PAKE-104303 format. One record per atom (N, C-alpha, C): y, x, z; residue in one letter. Coordinates in Angstrom, 3 decimals, always signed. Last residue first. Example, Ala and Ser with C-alpha at 12.3 -4.5 7.8 and 13.67 -1.06 7.14 Angstrom:
- py;px;pz;rofi
- -2.250;+12.850;+7.080;s
- -1.060;+13.670;+7.140;s
- +0.030;+12.900;+7.870;s
- -5.690;+13.190;+7.800;a
- -4.500;+12.300;+7.800;a
- -3.300;+13.200;+7.800;a
//
This chain:
- py;px;pz;rofi
- +44.372;-8.463;-11.429;l
- +43.120;-8.405;-10.658;l
- +41.922;-8.456;-11.579;l
- +47.485;-7.167;-11.531;v
- +46.384;-7.520;-12.414;v
- +45.093;-7.360;-11.619;v
- +50.196;-8.434;-9.689;v
- +49.093;-7.463;-9.753;v
- +47.985;-8.018;-10.646;v
- +53.338;-9.069;-11.050;i
- +52.104;-9.641;-10.506;i
- +50.981;-8.639;-10.723;i
- +56.619;-7.702;-10.203;g
- +55.559;-8.192;-11.057;g
- +54.372;-8.724;-10.293;g
- +58.928;-7.558;-8.751;f
- +58.722;-6.558;-9.800;f
- +57.665;-7.074;-10.767;f
- +61.000;-10.124;-7.446;l
- +59.677;-9.675;-7.883;l
- +59.790;-8.544;-8.912;l
- +63.056;-10.114;-4.517;s
- +62.884;-10.264;-5.950;s
- +61.524;-9.683;-6.324;s
- +64.929;-11.058;-1.720;m
- +63.602;-10.846;-2.283;m
- +63.663;-11.046;-3.784;m
- +66.646;-10.854;+1.273;e
- +66.731;-10.630;-0.173;e
- +65.333;-10.331;-0.682;e
- +67.032;-13.351;+3.821;r
- +66.331;-12.186;+3.259;r
- +66.567;-12.087;+1.770;r
- +68.191;-15.704;+4.504;e
- +68.514;-14.546;+5.325;e
- +67.913;-13.251;+4.772;e
- +67.115;-17.699;+2.938;e
- +68.469;-17.247;+2.627;e
- +68.895;-16.027;+3.446;e
- +63.673;-16.541;+2.654;n
- +64.701;-17.541;+2.929;n
- +66.069;-16.943;+2.622;n
- +60.498;-15.817;+3.186;i
- +61.463;-15.757;+2.091;i
- +62.448;-16.901;+2.326;i
- +58.954;-13.923;+5.784;p
- +59.518;-15.174;+5.287;p
- +60.522;-14.932;+4.167;p
- +56.096;-12.233;+5.887;l
- +57.500;-11.948;+5.605;l
- +58.113;-13.213;+5.019;l
- +53.650;-12.298;+8.526;d
- +54.177;-12.777;+7.252;d
- +55.646;-12.384;+7.124;d
- +52.380;-9.364;+10.212;h
- +53.074;-10.647;+10.185;h
- +53.499;-10.999;+8.761;h
- +49.142;-7.871;+10.461;y
- +50.511;-7.832;+9.960;y
- +51.094;-9.242;+9.900;y
- +46.548;-8.269;+11.098;k
- +47.354;-7.566;+12.109;k
- +48.821;-7.429;+11.681;k
- +45.168;-9.439;+8.984;k
- +45.840;-10.328;+9.945;k
- +46.637;-9.594;+11.019;k
- +45.403;-8.523;+5.758;n
- +45.011;-7.975;+7.053;n
- +45.825;-8.711;+8.114;n
- +46.845;-9.689;+3.768;l
- +45.463;-10.140;+3.949;l
- +44.898;-9.648;+5.281;l
- +50.210;-10.806;+4.240;s
- +49.232;-9.716;+4.238;s
- +47.841;-10.315;+4.403;s
- +52.521;-12.674;+2.325;v
- +51.452;-12.658;+3.319;v
- +50.556;-11.444;+3.128;v
- +55.709;-13.903;+2.034;l
- +54.809;-12.862;+1.560;l
- +53.800;-12.625;+2.675;l
- +56.702;-17.343;+1.538;r
- +56.541;-16.118;+2.341;r
- +55.624;-15.154;+1.615;r
- +58.333;-20.528;+1.631;c
- +57.797;-19.387;+0.874;c
- +57.713;-18.181;+1.789;c
- +57.306;-23.520;+3.452;g
- +58.252;-22.671;+2.732;g
- +57.548;-21.568;+1.964;g
- +55.427;-25.201;+4.452;n
- +56.150;-24.376;+5.428;n
- +57.164;-23.450;+4.770;n
- +54.137;-26.292;+2.284;e
- +55.045;-27.157;+3.049;e
- +55.850;-26.392;+4.097;e
- +54.227;-23.252;+0.279;d
- +53.613;-24.495;+0.725;d
- +54.628;-25.313;+1.508;d
- +53.544;-20.324;-1.251;q
- +54.557;-21.371;-1.227;q
- +53.842;-22.668;-0.867;q
- +52.964;-16.899;-1.071;v
- +52.511;-18.220;-0.654;v
- +53.713;-19.156;-0.625;v
- +51.822;-13.931;-2.459;f
- +52.929;-14.873;-2.445;f
- +52.378;-16.253;-2.100;f
- +50.561;-11.145;-0.874;k
- +50.188;-12.422;-1.471;k
- +51.396;-13.353;-1.338;k
- +51.937;-7.884;-1.677;k
- +51.591;-8.992;-0.774;k
- +51.117;-10.191;-1.580;k
- +53.322;-4.810;-1.598;v
- +52.290;-5.555;-2.306;v
- +51.806;-6.597;-1.304;v
- +56.832;-3.955;-1.571;y
- +55.592;-4.376;-0.916;y
- +54.609;-4.910;-1.945;y
- +59.704;-2.011;-1.145;a
- +58.691;-2.511;-2.082;a
- +57.384;-2.775;-1.340;a
- +62.838;-2.903;+0.280;q
- +61.558;-2.201;+0.403;q
- +60.543;-2.841;-0.546;q
- +65.078;-4.520;+0.186;g
- +65.191;-3.137;-0.258;g
- +63.929;-2.303;-0.140;g
- +64.132;-7.033;+1.043;d
- +65.169;-6.329;+1.805;d
- +65.202;-4.835;+1.479;d
- +61.586;-6.582;-1.015;y
- +61.919;-7.428;+0.126;y
- +62.867;-6.636;+1.014;y
- +60.311;-6.700;-4.061;d
- +61.372;-5.994;-3.340;d
- +61.821;-6.958;-2.253;d
- +56.797;-6.946;-4.683;a
- +58.099;-7.547;-4.418;a
- +59.025;-6.552;-3.745;a
- +54.066;-7.636;-6.475;i
- +54.835;-6.486;-6.034;i
- +56.259;-7.007;-5.900;i
- +51.525;-10.065;-5.536;v
- +52.750;-9.624;-6.199;v
- +53.218;-8.276;-5.668;v
- +48.955;-12.254;-6.119;i
- +49.300;-10.994;-5.460;i
- +50.449;-10.389;-6.253;i
- +49.219;-15.831;-5.837;q
- +49.147;-14.603;-6.630;q
- +49.534;-13.395;-5.780;q
- +49.691;-18.012;-4.215;g
- +48.356;-17.423;-4.198;g
- +48.235;-16.141;-4.997;g
- +51.995;-19.686;-6.228;s
- +51.439;-19.527;-4.887;s
- +50.004;-19.016;-4.987;s
- +53.195;-17.762;-8.976;r
- +52.605;-18.984;-8.438;r
- +52.046;-18.683;-7.056;r
- +56.335;-16.132;-9.621;a
- +54.911;-16.113;-9.290;a
- +54.481;-17.490;-8.815;a
- +58.746;-14.474;-11.736;e
- +58.288;-15.605;-10.943;e
- +56.792;-15.478;-10.699;e
- +59.119;-12.246;-13.192;q
- +60.250;-12.647;-12.353;q
- +59.869;-13.790;-11.417;q
- +56.999;-9.482;-13.968;a
- +57.230;-10.925;-13.870;a
- +58.411;-11.176;-12.942;a
- +54.827;-7.077;-15.392;k
- +56.174;-7.454;-14.980;k
- +56.318;-8.970;-14.986;k
- +51.691;-6.443;-14.065;k
- +52.399;-7.036;-15.205;k
- +53.766;-7.478;-14.692;k
- +50.086;-3.581;-12.696;v
- +51.035;-4.686;-12.535;v
- +51.588;-5.129;-13.881;v
- +47.426;-2.097;-10.871;f
- +48.105;-2.318;-12.146;f
- +48.901;-3.616;-12.079;f
- +46.945;+0.418;-8.352;i
- +46.883;-0.974;-8.807;i
- +47.772;-1.132;-10.035;i
- +45.086;+2.868;-6.716;i
- +45.998;+2.603;-7.825;i
- +45.813;+1.147;-8.235;i
- +44.938;+3.393;-3.196;q
- +44.353;+2.825;-4.408;q
- +45.440;+2.631;-5.459;q
- +45.956;+4.171;-0.761;k
- +45.967;+5.158;-1.854;k
- +45.312;+4.662;-3.137;k
- +44.063;+1.830;+1.042;d
- +45.132;+2.811;+1.081;d
- +44.909;+3.846;-0.031;d
- +42.670;-0.840;-0.951;d
- +42.579;+0.234;+0.029;d
- +43.810;+1.117;-0.043;d
- +42.701;-4.351;-1.324;f
- +43.178;-3.042;-1.762;f
- +43.070;-2.050;-0.616;f
- +41.145;-6.341;-0.010;l
- +41.364;-6.380;-1.455;l
- +41.784;-5.026;-2.002;l
- +40.845;-6.516;+2.759;p
- +39.873;-5.732;+2.007;p
- +40.114;-5.693;+0.496;p
- +43.957;-4.904;+2.905;t
- +42.505;-4.772;+2.946;t
- +41.918;-6.126;+3.316;t
- +46.684;-4.989;+2.980;m
- +46.023;-5.808;+1.962;m
- +44.517;-5.548;+1.883;m
- +47.592;-3.237;+4.880;s
- +47.845;-4.667;+5.106;s
- +47.141;-5.557;+4.086;s
- +47.370;-0.470;+4.894;d
- +46.142;-1.260;+4.976;d
- +46.376;-2.763;+5.120;d
- +49.033;+2.079;+2.816;g
- +48.795;+1.241;+3.991;g
- +47.575;+0.362;+3.853;g
- +50.177;+2.108;-0.350;n
- +50.280;+2.858;+0.903;n
- +50.080;+1.890;+2.056;n
- +49.000;+2.149;-3.643;v
- +49.117;+1.372;-2.413;v
- +49.199;+2.330;-1.230;v
- +50.758;+3.116;-6.557;t
- +49.776;+3.450;-5.537;t
- +50.050;+2.617;-4.296;t
- +51.082;+1.462;-9.749;v
- +51.621;+2.014;-8.509;v
- +50.462;+2.325;-7.572;v
- +51.845;+0.980;-13.208;a
- +50.862;+1.175;-12.138;a
- +51.560;+1.803;-10.944;a
- +52.969;-1.462;-15.630;f
- +53.113;-0.241;-14.851;f
- +52.051;-0.209;-13.755;f
- +51.859;-3.361;-17.321;d
- +53.173;-2.812;-17.646;d
- +53.460;-1.533;-16.873;d
- +48.481;-3.666;-18.670;h
- +49.473;-3.699;-17.599;h
- +50.802;-3.147;-18.099;h
- +45.081;-4.185;-19.135;e
- +46.390;-4.298;-19.762;e
- +47.417;-4.482;-18.641;e
- +43.118;-1.919;-17.049;p
- +43.450;-3.216;-17.640;p
- +44.803;-3.171;-18.342;p
- +40.949;+0.691;-17.417;v
- +42.363;+0.412;-17.179;v
- +42.697;-0.921;-17.844;v
- +37.946;+1.294;-15.838;t
- +38.590;+0.617;-16.950;t
- +40.029;+0.297;-16.569;t
- +37.587;+4.576;-14.379;g
- +37.346;+3.143;-14.472;g
- +38.071;+2.572;-15.670;g
- +39.399;+6.864;-12.789;s
- +38.035;+6.634;-13.253;s
- +37.768;+5.140;-13.235;s
- +42.289;+8.533;-13.491;y
- +41.763;+7.254;-13.026;y
- +40.388;+7.052;-13.635;y
- +44.685;+10.985;-12.761;y
- +43.348;+10.702;-13.273;y
- +42.862;+9.393;-12.669;y
- +48.122;+10.529;-13.414;v
- +47.060;+10.572;-12.420;v
- +45.739;+10.238;-13.101;v
- +51.365;+11.495;-13.933;e
- +50.076;+11.325;-14.610;e
- +48.965;+11.532;-13.591;e
- +54.074;+9.741;-12.644;e
- +53.164;+10.856;-12.411;e
- +51.848;+10.552;-13.115;e
- +57.279;+8.828;-13.978;p
- +55.879;+8.546;-13.647;p
- +55.086;+9.834;-13.471;p
- +60.291;+9.372;-12.263;q
- +59.491;+9.669;-13.438;q
- +58.031;+9.395;-13.068;q
- +61.532;+6.589;-10.305;n
- +61.070;+7.965;-10.501;n
- +60.429;+8.119;-11.866;n
- +63.298;+4.520;-9.157;d
- +62.993;+4.687;-10.580;d
- +62.648;+6.150;-10.863;d
- +61.637;+3.848;-5.999;v
- +62.772;+4.256;-6.820;v
- +62.329;+4.383;-8.269;v
- +60.783;+2.028;-3.356;m
- +60.317;+2.311;-4.705;m
- +61.525;+2.609;-5.580;m
- +60.067;+2.502;-0.111;y
- +61.200;+2.499;-1.018;y
- +60.714;+2.918;-2.394;y
- +58.104;+0.284;+1.692;e
- +58.128;+1.534;+0.923;e
- +59.308;+1.442;-0.016;e
- +56.614;-1.301;+4.537;g
- +57.708;-1.140;+3.581;g
- +57.710;+0.229;+2.943;g
- +54.366;-1.580;+6.157;t
- +55.702;-1.739;+6.737;t
- +56.857;-1.503;+5.787;t
- +51.911;-2.610;+4.174;g
- +52.170;-2.378;+5.592;g
- +53.618;-2.640;+5.932;g
- +51.548;-1.478;+1.632;a
- +50.662;-2.518;+2.130;a
- +50.741;-2.335;+3.644;a
- +54.189;-0.551;-0.449;s
- +53.612;-0.614;+0.879;s
- +52.664;-1.782;+1.031;s
- +53.846;+1.407;-3.376;v
- +54.283;+0.175;-2.734;v
- +53.550;+0.074;-1.408;v
- +54.965;+4.341;-5.163;a
- +54.080;+3.637;-4.237;a
- +54.719;+2.346;-3.763;a
- +55.213;+5.643;-8.549;g
- +55.508;+5.597;-7.127;g
- +54.520;+4.759;-6.356;g
- +53.995;+4.921;-11.133;y
- +55.428;+4.893;-10.858;y
- +55.710;+4.748;-9.365;y
- +51.621;+6.612;-12.939;v
- +51.864;+5.899;-11.693;v
- +53.331;+6.056;-11.323;v
- +49.897;+6.484;-15.841;e
- +51.201;+6.840;-15.313;e
- +51.467;+5.967;-14.098;e
- +46.536;+7.641;-16.013;v
- +47.512;+6.561;-15.992;v
- +48.815;+7.096;-15.435;v
- +43.801;+8.786;-17.831;t
- +44.941;+9.122;-17.002;t
- +45.896;+7.953;-17.114;t
- +40.313;+8.037;-17.532;n
- +41.613;+7.894;-18.135;n
- +42.653;+8.557;-17.250;n
- +36.947;+7.498;-18.146;s
- +37.951;+8.302;-17.453;s
- +39.241;+8.242;-18.246;s
- +34.433;+5.205;-17.368;t
- +35.453;+5.634;-18.311;t
- +36.452;+6.471;-17.532;t
- +31.261;+6.156;-16.025;p
- +32.587;+5.557;-15.902;p
- +33.512;+6.057;-17.007;p
- +28.043;+5.359;-16.880;m
- +29.070;+6.368;-17.110;m
- +30.442;+5.719;-16.997;m
- +25.745;+3.830;-16.427;q
- +26.867;+3.715;-15.522;q
- +27.909;+4.810;-15.694;q
- +23.807;+4.396;-18.365;v
- +24.346;+3.054;-18.272;v
- +25.648;+3.020;-17.474;v
- +23.208;+7.117;-17.945;v
- +23.635;+6.659;-19.262;v
- +24.360;+5.326;-19.143;v
- +22.458;+7.151;-15.292;k
- +23.531;+8.036;-15.738;k
- +24.084;+7.574;-17.082;k
- +20.309;+5.401;-15.292;n
- +21.541;+5.016;-14.608;n
- +22.712;+5.894;-15.017;n
- +18.390;+6.945;-16.680;q
- +18.848;+5.671;-17.220;q
- +20.175;+5.269;-16.599;q
- +18.021;+9.071;-14.889;e
- +18.554;+9.325;-16.235;e
- +19.111;+8.045;-16.853;e
- +16.928;+7.629;-12.702;d
- +18.178;+8.386;-12.558;d
- +18.815;+8.652;-13.919;d
- +14.552;+6.666;-13.887;l
- +15.572;+5.723;-13.420;l
- +16.923;+6.423;-13.262;l
- +13.223;+9.088;-14.350;q
- +13.551;+8.215;-15.473;q
- +14.656;+7.222;-15.097;q
- +12.896;+9.949;-11.712;n
- +13.710;+10.740;-12.646;n
- +14.128;+9.910;-13.849;n
- +11.151;+7.922;-10.774;n
- +12.476;+8.099;-10.184;n
- +13.399;+8.881;-11.109;n
- +8.907;+8.440;-12.389;a
- +9.582;+7.139;-12.490;a
- +10.995;+7.233;-11.903;a
- +8.247;+11.009;-11.445;f
- +8.620;+10.813;-12.842;f
- +9.395;+9.504;-13.015;f
- +7.569;+10.406;-8.792;n
- +8.709;+11.293;-9.073;n
- +9.183;+11.144;-10.518;n
- +5.284;+8.766;-9.270;y
- +6.440;+8.258;-8.534;y
- +7.685;+9.094;-8.849;y
- +3.602;+10.596;-10.541;v
- +4.010;+9.372;-11.239;v
- +5.269;+8.810;-10.588;v
- +3.292;+12.461;-8.467;n
- +3.891;+12.873;-9.741;n
- +4.394;+11.662;-10.524;n
- +1.968;+10.912;-6.580;n
- +3.332;+11.378;-6.278;n
- +4.040;+11.838;-7.549;n
- -0.456;+10.697;-7.929;k
- +0.320;+9.481;-7.655;k
- +1.777;+9.851;-7.357;k
- -1.270;+13.362;-7.825;r
- -0.903;+12.795;-9.118;r
- -0.137;+11.470;-8.958;r
- -1.800;+13.564;-5.063;e
- -0.821;+14.445;-5.711;e
- -0.350;+13.857;-7.042;e
- -3.869;+11.620;-4.661;e
- -2.561;+11.502;-4.006;e
- -1.486;+12.350;-4.694;e
- -5.529;+10.785;-7.798;n
- -5.504;+11.341;-6.445;n
- -4.062;+11.314;-5.926;n
- -5.788;+7.592;-9.542;l
- -5.299;+8.958;-9.384;l
- -5.427;+9.434;-7.945;l
- -6.424;+4.961;-9.677;q
- -7.513;+5.902;-9.910;q
- -7.096;+7.346;-9.671;q
- -4.099;+3.566;-9.421;i
- -5.031;+3.503;-8.294;i
- -6.223;+4.447;-8.464;i
- -2.929;+4.046;-11.962;l
- -2.402;+4.668;-10.753;l
- -3.410;+4.667;-9.610;l
- -4.276;+2.395;-13.775;t
- -4.394;+3.854;-13.884;t
- -4.010;+4.517;-12.573;t
- -3.515;-0.102;-12.879;k
- -4.939;+0.215;-13.021;k
- -5.159;+1.719;-13.078;k
- -0.667;+0.131;-13.016;n
- -1.364;-0.077;-11.737;n
- -2.831;+0.315;-11.816;n
- -0.308;+0.380;-15.774;i
- +0.125;+1.460;-14.876;i
- -0.599;+1.334;-13.547;i
- -1.300;-2.116;-16.618;n
- -1.969;-0.880;-17.034;n
- -1.571;+0.296;-16.147;n
- +0.594;-3.816;-15.423;t
- -0.833;-3.945;-15.096;t
- -1.572;-2.660;-15.450;t
- +2.867;-2.960;-16.739;i
- +2.784;-2.822;-15.284;i
- +1.319;-2.893;-14.846;i
- +2.171;-3.671;-19.386;i
- +2.478;-2.275;-19.066;i
- +2.374;-2.038;-17.559;i
- +1.822;-6.429;-19.363;s
- +0.636;-5.599;-19.545;s
- +0.919;-4.145;-19.188;s
- +3.310;-8.467;-16.989;s
- +3.511;-7.519;-18.069;s
- +2.296;-6.617;-18.164;s
- +4.551;-10.401;-14.965;d
- +3.492;-10.639;-15.935;d
- +3.707;-9.734;-17.140;d
- +5.072;-9.866;-11.694;f
- +5.552;-9.439;-13.004;f
- +4.406;-9.546;-14.005;f
- +4.247;-10.298;-9.176;n
- +4.580;-11.485;-9.963;n
- +4.986;-11.146;-11.386;n
- +3.915;-7.732;-8.208;y
- +2.741;-8.603;-8.286;y
- +3.000;-9.834;-9.143;y
- +6.555;-6.819;-8.378;l
- +5.486;-6.126;-9.091;l
- +4.277;-7.049;-9.270;l
- +7.902;-8.482;-6.648;q
- +8.228;-8.537;-8.072;q
- +7.127;-7.886;-8.903;q
- +6.758;-7.640;-4.259;e
- +6.540;-9.016;-4.709;e
- +6.830;-9.159;-6.201;e
- +7.754;-5.038;-4.037;p
- +6.316;-5.240;-4.303;p
- +6.015;-6.659;-4.791;p
- +10.848;-4.876;-5.928;t
- +10.104;-5.117;-4.697;t
- +8.625;-5.257;-5.038;t
- +12.233;-2.146;-7.891;i
- +11.793;-3.527;-7.708;i
- +11.094;-3.649;-6.358;i
- +12.721;+0.427;-8.827;g
- +13.849;-0.415;-8.442;g
- +13.482;-1.881;-8.308;g
- +10.777;+2.216;-9.297;l
- +11.069;+1.302;-10.387;l
- +12.243;+0.384;-10.079;l
- +10.696;+3.458;-6.827;g
- +11.003;+4.242;-8.019;g
- +11.381;+3.373;-9.209;g
- +9.862;+1.313;-5.270;k
- +11.176;+1.911;-5.037;k
- +11.611;+2.708;-6.258;k
- +7.304;+0.988;-6.375;c
- +8.294;-0.079;-6.510;c
- +9.702;+0.447;-6.273;c
- +6.145;+3.367;-5.532;i
- +6.274;+3.093;-6.966;i
- +7.347;+2.022;-7.193;i
- +6.196;+2.974;-2.757;h
- +6.901;+4.104;-3.375;h
- +7.144;+3.856;-4.869;h
- +4.524;+0.720;-2.548;i
- +5.924;+0.638;-2.095;i
- +6.738;+1.761;-2.715;i
- +2.166;+1.828;-3.451;i
- +2.765;+0.727;-4.203;i
- +4.231;+0.587;-3.825;i
- +1.687;+3.692;-1.433;n
- +1.926;+4.142;-2.805;n
- +2.589;+3.053;-3.648;n
- +1.209;+2.021;+0.733;d
- +2.363;+2.928;+0.750;d
- +2.706;+3.403;-0.654;d
- -1.198;+0.827;+0.000;m
- +0.000;+0.000;+0.000;m
- +1.254;+0.866;+0.000;m
//
């Protein structure tokens, strides 16, 4: 049974899947495998693992790009976002269609965004309730969830240890854009 568990791990399946798998190749491998001595069974297991590793390398190759990052926005207590020259930064992954990219500073938007994560933004002057926005709030740049309901408008952190930022006549607020999710 230990050998079957090892083989299943190498194949990335559970023993139940192996027994329910209606395939002549699996049946033939099993018939042959049970006839092998322990050393040769381990060879089959190691070969299957190597094949899986090679397959995953081919399938899961990340795209690599450089993106221009225009400073940082706060996921916390505020960040001054100036019109700096963009910084070319290596980015592993698919770059979505966007107008500009920024780096997140802080943890107020966890679990959605991590500290130092690059996020992509489409320029916008207005947002719908529930959208994640980049906003200038009293001269500081933030990444927050925009909420508009019966209690008014506010910028909300996903991390509950941070207070909401009310949008009213006492505060200056404008949007840079909406985060591409």
